[in-house]
N, C-alpha and C positions, 0 to 999 in steps of 0.2 A: 056663179063662175068662180074660178080660182085667181085671188089677187095676190101678185107676187111683187115685192118690192126689197132693193138691196138695203138694207139697214148701216146706219152710220157704223156699227160694230164689224161689218161685212158679212154679217151671215144673213142669209134671205129669211124672211119672215111672212109666212101665208095664212090666210084665213078665206074660209067659205063664205061667200055673201059680203056685200059692200057695207052693210051696217054694223058688224060685229067686230071690227077691225080698227085699232086705232094707227096713229101715224109712225114712222120712224122716228128714233130717237125720243127724247124725253120733252113731255107737255110743259110749257111754260104757262100758256092760257090757253082759254077756249072759248068760243062764241057759237053758238048755233045759227045756222042761216035764217031760221024763222025771226031771228032776233032784228035783223036787217042792219046788225051792228057788226062790221069786218074788220079783222086785225091785220094791221101793216106797221111798215116801217121798223122791223127789230133792228136793235143796236146792241153792241156788247163792247165789255170792257172788262179787265181785270186789275183789281187794287193791288196796292203793294202787300197786302197780308194774305194775297191769294183768293180774296171774294171776287166771284162772278158777278156782275150788276149786267143785267139785260132792260132795254126799255123797247116800247111799242107804242103805237096809237092805234086809233079806230076811224075808220071811214064808211061810207054808206048811209043811206036814209035814215037810220037809226043814230046815226052820231052826230056831236056837234064840230067835230072836226078841230078840236081846239085844246086837245088836251094829252099828256104824254103819261103812261104807267111806268112804273120802275120797281124791278124784281131783284133779288139777289138770291145766292147760292153760296154757301158756305161747305159744301160736299162735293166741289169740281162738277156742278151741273147735274146731280143726281135730284135735288129736290129743290124747290125755289117758293120764296115768300114776298108777298108785297111790301115794299120799302114805303111807297107814295105815289100820290097820283098827282100830277103837275098841270095846273090849268094855265092857258095861255102859253102852251108849249106844244109843238107838234114838228113833224117831219125832221126829226132831230140824231143827231150823231152822240154818241158817248166817247168820251176821252178823259185819260188822267195824265195830271201835269203838275209836278211840285206837290205829290202827295193830295192834291185835290182833283174831285171828279167834278167833270164839267157835261152840260146838256148844251148841244148848238144846234139850232134849227131854225123856225118861224114861230110866230106867234099864234098860227091858226095856218089853215090850207089857203095857199095864195097869197101868204101875209109879209111880214115884216121881219127880217132877221133877228135873231135874240139868242144870249147866251146865258146860263145860270150857272152855280158852284154849289157843291155839296161838299162839307167837311164831316158828314158822318153816314158815309156808304149810301147815301141816296135818300135818306129817310127826310131830311129838311133841305130846302133849296132857298137860294137868294129869290128876290123877287126883280123881274127885268121890266121896271117901270119906266126908266128913263136913260137918256146916252151915258149916264155916269154909272148905272147899275144892270146894264145889259141889254139895252134895247136900242138897235141901232135907228139912227135917224136917218134912213135913206128912202128916197122915194120909190116907188113902182111895188109890183107882187111879184114876188118870191117863189120859186119851185125848188124844192129840193128832196135829199131823202137822207138816209143814215149812211152818209159818205166819209171816207176817211179824215180825219184830222190830223196832220202829218207836222211833226217838226224837222226843220231841214235848215242849214244855214243860219241857226240862231234865231229862227221864227217859226210861229204857228201858222199854218195855212189850212183854208178850206175854200172849196168851189161852192158857188151856187148859180143858180139861173135866174134870169129876170125876163118879164114879159113887156116887151117893147115894140110898138107900132104893129102886131100880130107877129112878131118872131120871137122865138126863145132864145135868149143869148147868154152865151157863158162868161161868167167873171170868176175872180177870186179874191179872197180878202188873208190878210195876215197882219201878224201883231209881233213884235219882240218877244221872245220865249219866256222872259222871266218879268215881262211888265204884267199891270193890272188888267187882266182879260175884261174885267166886267166894265171898264172904262173905254166906251167904243171909240174914244178920241185915239186910243193907242193902235186901231186898225187902220191898215192900207186898203184902200178899195181899188182894183185895178179897172182898166177900162173894159167895157162891153165887147166882146166879139159876136159880131152878127154871124148869122147863118144864110144860107139859099136855097131856096127848093129846086134850083136848076142842077143841084150837085148830083153826082151819081147818075148821071144821063136822066134826070129829072125824076129819080126814085128816093130821093132824101125827102123827108117829112120834117124831122126835127132832132135835137141832139139835147141831153140833160144828163142829170145826176152825175155829174163827173166826179173821178178820183183824182185828188192830188198825190201825184207818184213822185219821190224824190229821185235826182240822178247823182251820178257818181261825182259830178262836177256841174257848176252852175245851178241856176235856179230849178225848181221843181218843174213839173208838167202837168197839164191836166188831160188824162184818158176819159173821154165822153161815152156815154151809151147814144148810139145813133138808131134813129127810127126810120127804117126803109120799107118800100111798098112790096119787095121780096127780092130774092136774089141772095147772094152770100153775105152774111152778118157781118156789119163792119162796128169797127168803133173810131174815133176821130181823137188825135192827138193834138193839143191847143199848146202852143209854146209862149213860156213867160220871158218876159225881156229882163235883164239885170236891174232896171230902175224899179222892179217889183210892181209894176201898175201897167205895163204895154202887153197885149197880146197880140199872138201873130197865129194865122192859120194858111197853109196852102192845101188846097182841094186836089191838087195834083199828086201830092206825097204825103199828107199828112190823115189820109184814112187809111186803116190798116185791117185785113181781115182777121176777125176774132170771134171763135165760136161762144155764141150767147152773147154778142155785144150789142144786140138789139134788146137786151133787157137789163135791169138796173144791176150793178155789180160792183165789189170791193174789191181794188187791187192792192196788194202789199208787195213791198221788197223783202226777200228775205237773203241776209248777209251769209248764211251759211252754203246755199246752193247758188248764189249770185245770180238768183231769178226772182221775178215777178210771179205772183201766184194769184188765182183768183178762182171762185166758185161760180158757175155761170149755168144758165138754161141755154144749153147747147142743143142744137138740132142735128142731131147724127144722121138721119134720114133725110137731110134738106135736099129738094130736088130743083130749087132755084124758082120754083113757080109760086109758092105757098106764102101768104102772109104770117110772118114768123114771130110779131109782136106777143101773140097770148099762147105760143107754144111753150110752156113752161113746168114740162112732166119728165124732164130729165135734168138731173144736176150733176154735173162735170167739174172734175179738178183741173184746171188747165194752167200752163205756165208759159213764160216767155224769158229768154236772156235780153231783150232789148227794147220791149212793148210793141214791137213790129211784126216778130215771127212768134205766133201762138199755137201749141200743141196741146192736144188733150192727153192729160197722163192716165186718168181713169173715170169712168161714171160711177158715181156714189150712190146716187139715189135715181130710182126711176119706175113709173107706173105707166102701163099700157094706154090709159085712157089720157086724152089731152084736154077735154072739154070742162071736168070738175077735179082735176087733180094737178098740183102744182108744187114744187120746192123752190120757191123764187125769194129776191130781195135778202139775199143773204149777207149778213155781216159778219166777220169773223175775226179771229187771232191766232197769233202762233202761241202755242203752248209746246217747248222742247221739241220734241220730234212729232207732235201732233196738230192739227188744226181744230179748233173748237169753233162753234158755229151757232147763230141763231136763225131761224128760216121763217120766214113767212109760208105757211103750209096750207093747201086745200086738200082734205082727205076726209074719208069716211068716217062717221062719226053716229052714235046711237040715235041720233035724230034724223038721219037720211042724208048727212054729208054735205059737203061745199054747195054753194049754189052755181059757182063757176069755179074754173081755174083762177081767175083773177080775185075774186069775193073770198077770201081766205078766212076759214074758221079755226085755223090753228096760230101760235106760236111755237116754235119746236126748238130743243137745244140738241146739238150731235157733235160727236168727235170723230175726228176722221185721222186714225193714227197712223204712224211713220209715212207721213205723205210724200216726202224726198225720195222715197224708195224707187217711184215710176217715174224720175224726172227724166226728160230728154229733149 
């Protein structure tokens, strides 16, 4: 058959046959499906000297699910080299603050929050061994992804989810911007916001992997992915009180329609366009009946002026097959007039391709030029 994909460069690439074509963009890492090691949680940061740093982890039967690989590119994403493998780190975000590079996630799947620092482009990292060196003394099992770490109102903010009583509850932690972030005593932990399976007329399943988003006035908010049985895809806005610890959610007004809101996304605010932007797995032909959580074959650039009203600016990647192709869990940054992104990708390879759209065999890098052009 003829495989056609919209590439990051905006030019259609095609090849005959599913085993002799690679994914769009630049390949950062690849793992054949036969290894039963799948690639996930891509994260991206740009250092002050212009170096791109990416990280990813692994999952599946062949993975120990407790380490992160860090890669770097000094030529704007064209070529990537391995910097380090960080054991005891998982589901992690990358961010830069005060000329230092940080990894922040958990110590393993369903583990404890941890944070580490690197001063040499990710080659070496601090050890998160106790509460003074980046290992949070918090009870429970935590779930997260490569979600945004945001500086707002003089504080550093990050969202997590915790399993409590069969419920996945949202929370946010924050610390003063110029404090020692490895000393977990400097971090404030919010109360946990519970969810309810009765929401959305009983179609609500769970929420998770929230993006902390800054507001023009007041504390930031958390925009959460919402898993539903079917229907219009939703996201949820959880509000943070001025005391930095109180969360609130009103199910009658705080669910918003969002293309791709049922899959993990990163949302960032662009001060030039005065809009919030994301790259999501929208489902353009959603008929309202299909279970949409594993429909990940379309990657759309979306935006909103207010977090409530979202529109698709353009479809930047798409493959016609839903079952074994996906462009998902995108983390990204603004780069002038462009967006640069790292993508958990399921695609064809010489070994027979990905096992499924979920069990991804690539981490890729892409650049989407002049992204504000189609803003509306």
